[in-house]
C-alpha positions in Angstrom: 178.5 65.2 175.1 181.3 65.3 177.7 183.5 62.9 175.7 183.1 65.1 172.6 183.9 68.2 174.7 187.2 66.6 175.8 188.1 65.7 172.3 187.9 69.3 171.0 191.3 70.5 169.9 192.0 72.7 172.9 195.5 73.4 171.9 194.3 75.2 168.8 191.7 77.1 170.9 194.1 78.1 173.7 196.7 79.3 171.2 194.1 81.4 169.4 192.7 82.9 172.7 196.2 83.7 173.9 196.8 85.7 170.7 193.5 87.5 171.2 194.5 88.3 174.8 197.8 89.7 173.7 196.0 91.8 171.1 193.5 93.1 173.7 196.3 94.1 176.0 197.9 96.1 173.2 194.6 97.7 172.2 193.9 98.6 175.9 197.3 100.3 176.2 196.7 102.2 172.9 193.1 103.2 173.9 194.1 104.6 177.3 196.9 106.7 175.8 194.5 108.9 173.8 196.6 110.9 171.3 193.9 110.8 168.6 193.1 107.1 169.0 189.5 106.0 169.5 189.2 105.3 173.2 186.5 102.8 172.6 188.6 100.4 170.5 189.2 98.0 173.4 185.5 97.7 174.4 184.5 97.4 170.8 187.0 94.6 170.2 185.6 92.8 173.3 182.2 93.0 171.8 183.5 91.7 168.5 185.1 88.8 170.4 181.7 87.9 172.0 180.1 87.9 168.5 182.9 85.9 167.2 182.6 83.4 170.0 178.9 82.8 169.3 179.8 82.4 165.6 182.5 79.9 166.4 180.2 77.8 168.6 177.6 77.8 165.8 180.0 76.6 163.1 181.7 74.1 165.5 178.3 72.4 166.0 176.8 72.7 162.5 177.9 69.9 160.2 180.5 71.4 157.8 179.2 69.3 155.0 176.3 71.7 154.7 178.9 74.3 153.6 179.7 72.0 150.7 176.0 71.6 149.8 175.5 75.4 149.7 178.9 76.4 148.4 177.5 77.8 145.1 174.9 79.8 147.0 177.7 81.1 149.4 179.8 82.1 146.4 177.1 84.0 144.5 175.8 85.7 147.6 179.4 86.9 148.4 179.7 88.2 144.8 176.4 90.1 145.3 177.6 91.7 148.5 181.0 92.7 147.1 179.3 94.2 144.1 176.9 96.2 146.3 179.9 97.4 148.4 181.4 99.0 145.3 178.4 101.2 144.7 176.9 101.5 148.2 179.9 101.0 150.5 181.2 103.5 153.0 184.5 105.0 152.0 187.3 104.9 154.6 190.8 106.0 153.7 190.0 105.9 150.0 188.5 102.4 150.0 184.8 101.8 149.7 185.0 98.4 151.3 182.7 98.8 154.3 178.9 98.7 154.9 177.7 100.9 157.7 175.5 99.2 160.3 174.7 101.7 163.0 177.9 102.8 164.8 179.8 99.8 163.2 181.3 99.2 159.8 181.3 95.6 158.3 184.0 94.7 155.9 182.6 91.9 153.6 185.9 91.1 152.0 187.0 89.4 155.3 184.1 87.0 155.0 184.7 86.6 151.3 188.1 84.9 152.0 186.3 82.1 153.8 183.6 82.0 151.2 186.3 81.5 148.5 187.9 78.7 150.5 184.6 76.9 150.9 183.7 77.3 147.2 187.1 76.2 145.9 187.2 73.2 148.3 183.8 72.1 147.0 184.8 72.8 143.4 188.1 70.9 143.5 186.7 67.9 145.4 183.6 67.7 143.1 185.2 68.4 139.7 188.3 66.3 140.1 186.7 63.3 138.3 184.5 65.4 136.0 187.1 67.7 134.4 190.7 67.4 133.3 193.4 69.0 135.4 193.9 72.0 133.1 190.2 72.6 132.6 189.7 72.4 136.4 192.5 74.9 137.0 191.3 77.4 134.3 187.6 77.2 135.5 188.6 77.8 139.1 190.8 80.7 138.1 188.0 82.4 136.2 185.6 82.0 139.1 188.2 83.3 141.6 189.1 86.2 139.4 185.5 87.4 139.3 185.6 87.8 143.1 189.2 89.3 143.0 188.0 91.8 140.4 185.2 93.1 142.6 187.7 93.5 145.5 190.2 95.4 143.4 187.4 97.7 142.3 186.9 98.9 145.9 190.0 99.2 145.7 191.5 96.8 148.1 194.8 95.5 146.6 195.9 93.7 149.8 192.8 91.6 150.1 193.0 90.8 146.4 196.5 89.5 147.0 195.2 87.2 149.8 192.4 85.9 147.6 194.8 85.2 144.8 197.1 83.4 147.2 194.3 81.3 148.5 193.4 80.2 145.0 197.1 79.4 144.1 197.7 77.6 147.3 194.6 75.4 147.1 195.4 74.6 143.4 198.9 73.4 144.4 197.6 71.4 147.4 194.7 69.9 145.5 197.2 67.9 143.4 198.8 69.1 140.2 201.3 67.6 137.8 204.8 69.1 137.4 204.1 70.0 133.8 200.9 72.0 134.7 202.7 73.5 137.7 205.3 75.0 135.3 202.6 76.3 133.1 200.9 77.8 136.1 204.2 79.5 137.2 204.6 81.1 133.7 201.0 82.3 133.9 201.6 83.8 137.3 204.6 85.7 136.1 202.7 87.1 133.2 199.7 88.1 135.4 202.0 89.7 138.0 203.8 91.7 135.3 200.6 92.8 133.6 199.0 93.7 136.9 201.4 96.6 137.4 199.6 98.6 134.7 196.3 98.2 136.6 197.6 99.6 139.9 196.6 103.0 141.2 199.4 105.6 141.6 199.4 105.3 145.4 199.7 101.5 145.1 202.7 101.8 142.9 204.2 104.3 145.4 203.8 101.7 148.2 205.6 99.1 146.1 208.4 101.5 145.3 208.7 102.4 149.0 209.3 98.7 149.7 212.8 99.1 148.2 213.5 102.7 149.4 211.2 104.1 152.1 213.7 106.9 152.7 212.8 108.3 149.3 209.7 110.0 150.8 210.2 109.8 154.6 207.4 112.3 155.4 204.9 111.0 152.9 204.4 107.5 151.5 207.4 106.1 153.4 206.4 107.5 156.8 204.3 104.6 158.1 207.0 102.0 157.3 209.8 104.0 158.8 207.9 104.7 162.0 207.1 101.0 162.3 210.7 100.0 161.9 211.7 102.5 164.6 209.0 101.0 166.9 210.2 97.4 166.3 213.8 98.3 166.7 213.3 100.3 169.9 211.7 97.4 171.8 215.0 95.6 172.4 214.9 92.1 174.1 212.2 92.7 176.7 210.4 95.8 175.5 209.4 99.0 177.2 206.4 97.6 178.9 202.7 97.6 178.2 201.5 101.2 177.8 205.1 102.6 177.6 205.9 102.4 173.9 206.8 105.9 172.8 206.0 105.4 169.1 202.5 104.0 169.8 201.7 106.1 172.9 202.8 109.4 171.5 201.0 108.7 168.2 204.1 108.7 165.9 203.0 105.3 164.6 199.9 105.6 162.3 197.3 102.9 162.2 198.8 101.3 165.3 195.6 99.5 166.2 195.2 97.8 162.8 198.0 97.6 160.3 200.9 98.1 162.8 199.7 96.2 165.9 202.7 93.9 165.6 205.1 96.9 165.9 203.2 98.0 169.0 203.6 94.5 170.6 207.3 94.3 169.8 208.0 97.9 171.1 206.2 97.1 174.3 207.2 93.4 174.8 210.4 93.3 172.8 211.9 90.2 171.0 210.1 88.1 173.6 206.8 89.4 172.5 207.6 88.8 168.8 208.8 85.3 169.6 205.6 84.6 171.6 203.4 85.8 168.7 205.3 83.7 166.2 205.3 80.7 168.5 201.5 80.8 169.0 201.0 81.1 165.2 203.3 78.1 164.8 201.1 76.1 167.2 198.0 77.1 165.2 199.6 76.0 161.9 200.7 72.7 163.4 197.2 71.9 164.8 195.5 72.9 161.5 198.0 70.7 159.6 197.0 67.8 161.9 193.3 68.5 161.3 193.8 68.5 157.6 195.8 65.3 157.6 193.1 63.5 159.6 190.1 64.8 157.7 187.9 62.0 156.6 187.1 63.6 153.2 188.8 65.7 150.5 186.5 68.7 151.1 187.4 68.9 154.8 191.1 68.6 153.9 190.9 71.4 151.4 188.9 73.7 153.7 191.5 73.2 156.4 194.5 73.9 154.2 192.7 76.8 152.7 192.2 78.4 156.1 195.9 77.7 156.9 196.9 79.4 153.7 194.7 82.4 154.4 196.1 82.9 157.9 199.7 82.3 156.7 199.4 85.0 154.0 197.9 87.5 156.3 200.7 87.0 158.9 203.4 87.1 156.1 202.1 90.4 154.6 201.2 92.1 157.9 204.4 91.3 159.8 206.4 91.9 156.6 205.0 95.5 156.2 205.7 96.1 159.9 209.4 95.4 159.4 209.7 96.9 155.9 209.9 93.9 153.7 206.3 94.0 152.3 204.3 96.9 150.9 201.7 98.5 153.2 198.4 97.0 152.1 196.1 97.3 155.1 196.0 93.5 155.9 195.1 92.8 159.5 197.1 90.5 161.7 194.8 87.5 162.7 193.4 87.7 166.3 195.6 90.7 167.1 194.5 93.7 164.9 191.5 95.7 165.7 188.5 95.0 163.5 185.2 93.2 164.0 185.0 91.7 160.5 188.5 90.3 160.7 188.1 88.9 164.2 184.6 87.4 163.5 185.9 85.7 160.3 188.8 84.2 162.2 186.4 82.7 164.8 184.2 81.4 162.0 187.3 79.7 160.5 188.2 78.4 164.0 184.6 76.9 164.4 184.8 75.2 161.0 188.2 73.7 161.9 186.8 72.4 165.2 183.9 70.9 163.3 186.2 69.1 160.9 188.3 67.8 163.7 185.3 66.6 165.8 183.8 64.8 162.8 187.1 62.9 162.4 187.2 62.1 166.1 183.6 60.7 166.0 184.5 58.7 162.9 187.5 57.2 164.8 185.2 56.4 167.8 182.8 54.6 165.4 185.6 52.5 163.9 186.8 51.5 167.4 183.2 50.5 168.4 182.8 48.4 165.3 186.0 46.6 166.0 184.5 45.0 169.1 
């Protein structure tokens, strides 16, 4: 037991916990400032952390191969919950993506990202020998699109983008010929072009503001402009925790969720931005190592799927904080306020630890058999 404890990827865990600590510091500074922000966001986030920690320990100790055995059940249960959310969900800021549980709101789409990763990893590893490459890609696309469709109906365009990116990334990393890669590229261009006609007017405005936020500085472009001001005002060392004018005086909307990165950079400066990016870089490196050393294709695909999910959320969230991505409500992993997002990240962390520990025990077995 002690030997297994020592072989856990502590670098991955420490990097994740340092990001969480940085997020908690920022949330504490926001919550104590008042100015219309929920003063309980810090204590709630600590509670979510405790729940997430329990979930991480559970998934770190339960054999991840059970996820493969029940991948179909997980997929269809997720579809059922997403469908129920459309009709029974609590509407917040125009999106009916939450289920009310007492004083808390659960956002099932955060867990659906991990569900899709598990399902696709099982599908690709099981169907590789049963279906041709094109048939496998088309079948996986149809199954992914069903989940994406339910998410768009909430409507949650940002999460739909993440789910689409997870599917595309896992297809590419599951092994695909150059010919089929070109066909996939053309299909993607067609779908992206056709998708414009299915967007709601406010979603089209957000995309338009990506190129010219000054067109409506007091309306649809306000959030992005205030975020850019916050990021730019931090300088090299920042204004100090609790002293950011944009966040403390409530000029910056959704500062505890969508724009937490702007809060960190305003208060800790370029140093804070570098620290966040460095810690995410460490996490990516460790996940890459876990994927490479995985003893089976399912473990490899789950690990790379989680890496893709985290990367896309970072890209979109930080991108919208600095005005190069549309505002889509995507949380920044381990940093943004939100129980569903934080718990799902810890579940992903637990699965990664499980994959890594299975590889370590397999290595120990090979060493013992060599004597």
